[in-house]
Phi, psi and omega in degrees: 000126181277169184297321185293318181292326180285335176295324181282348183262328187240125172259122178279129186257349183265123175276113182294343182255010182286152177242143176283149176294152185299327185292343178288348178271350185285143182303311182304321178292324178295316175297315178301320178297318179295316180301310182299319185294314181296320181297312181290322177306323183262006176069028182261136177277165176295327178292318180295320179295325175302313183295320182293327190250347186067018172264144182291157175299324180299315178295321177298320180297318181292322177295313183292332179264010176068024184261007178211159181254101181293141175290166176298328179295317174300316180295319178297320173303312179297320180296321178296318181292329181262359180057045176231157178286150184302327180293343179299330184289343183256006182303311184294330178284322177276350185305133178280144174250102189273155170221142182240121179251122182241118180288158182306131177082359184253008177297147180288116178282126181231167173252105186274149179300132177094354179280158180247172179300139176088000172267120180254121180250121172246115174286121189269351177169159180202127171240124186283228182298127187215175185288337180289341182082003186237139171255136180238129178238106177264128187235142165257116184249131179241130179245130182236191181297338177278347188290141171276154170270152180196168179214049186253354182289135179195114187205173181287161170098192180245140177232146175236136175240136178235119183282129180252321187208149181076185181222141183227155162254110190255131184260132170223111185065241177248018180254143178245132183238124171283122183244134175222169183310131180094355179276148180238138171231126185237123192204162169286127185278357183272005168265150177304132181211161176158165178289102187270328179232129176263111188263315181224118186244157000290154177242138175227139170209158172271134178236116183244117187249129175239134176207155184292141176286149182280140179268000000 
């Protein structure tokens, strides 16, 4: 499928440049979001939660929308009704937002499952368990004259390759793709894939793998 046809079929709804409103950083808003999330997770309506806590529906609505500052007594009542620890309501406010900065040449060289001799993998950064529910592994891969060709990679998730240097014949499933600097290949990673033909070496490309984190 070419890029033009996929543009007509899929509408991307996330704005990569959007900014959150300042009020989303406020403690009351973070607490309200967690109260609503736990309530919905347990299939409890606002009216049912009102009966369980003796809090009015109006008050619960204000709490969930971040329009009031609930007392610790109120929060403890809600925690008891939802069977969660009191601290659970502060999770979103205290949550860390991580960033990993890797200087040129300082990526962690690793031996990845399925690799052969002569394939150099540098992990450019890694953030483990996080609120997005997604793990992203960015690699800088170098293939040289010693590299074996192979087609054995097969794993969960989505992968994107961006070619930096050299030329490859890349296999995905039963399709072959010629890659040269500036080319991108984006694919489901559960099909067999890998650089099957080394055309011009050395070859370097970015490989970014995304998959759901295990719960």
